[in-house]
N, C-alpha and C positions, 0 to 999 in steps of 0.2 A: 882929763884929754885934753896932751899938752890943743894947739892950737892949728900947727903943724899935722900931725899927726890927723883929721881932720882928711886934710889936701894929699897926701903920702899914705894915709894906712888902707884902699881900694887899689890905687896905680899898684902898690908891692902887691899883694897880695896876685895880681892878674901878672907879676913882675915887668910889668910897669913903672922909666920913671910924673910924675907927673902930668913933663907935656908931650910925651906919648901920648898913655891917659887922653889929655887934653882933646886931640891932634885923631885919634879914632872921634873917639864920644863928640865929637864935631860933625867928622863924617859921618859917624851914622846920623848925626839928629840931619844933617841937610839931606841925609837919600829921606828919609822917614818923610822932612818936611815935604821932596820934591810928590810923594806916591799919594803922600793926602795931597798935592795940589791938584793929580794928577787922576786922584779918582774922585775930585768934584765937580772937575774939568765932565768927567765917566759918567757924573750925576744929571751932567747942564746938557748934552751931547753926548748919547751913549753910543754913537757910531764913536767917538776918539778914544783914543786909551782906553783900550776892551781888557792888559791884561798888563797895563805900567802897575801900575799898583799890585796887582797878588808877586809877579817874575820880582819887584826892588827889592818887596817881603823875605821869599821866601831867598832871595838870591841873598839878601842881609843872616841871616839865620845862619842858611851855611854855611858865608865867611865866619863867623861867630863859631861857630861848631865846629873849627875846621879848623881854628886860630887863623886862619888869615884876616886879619887884621890890615898886612898891607890896605888890600884890596880897597874896602875902607873907605881907605884919606882917595882913594883916587876918581878923578872928575868923571869916568867911565856912569850916564845914566845905573845901568845892570852892574855890581862893580866883584859882581861871584859870575860871567856868561855860561862855565861849565856847568853848572849849577843848571843850568837851564836843559844841559844838553841831559846833564846825567836823570833830568828828571820825566823827561818825555819817551 
């Protein structure tokens, strides 16, 4: 397997360039880190961030399932807010 294939095979299978895939993956990572930090704060202070982590994870799942990858790259706390409306 050529070295460039290591960087391009998976993004191409998702219909993305390496740069596009990098931005989506880093946005996803940022959202998961934020959810993890919110869960840690909630563990220490149960009155804070009662639903933040679960909302982000649920929303990220919806974004991936619907192919709304551009929403993951945004700076919003919850990338796909319509998910929360649909789930309730």
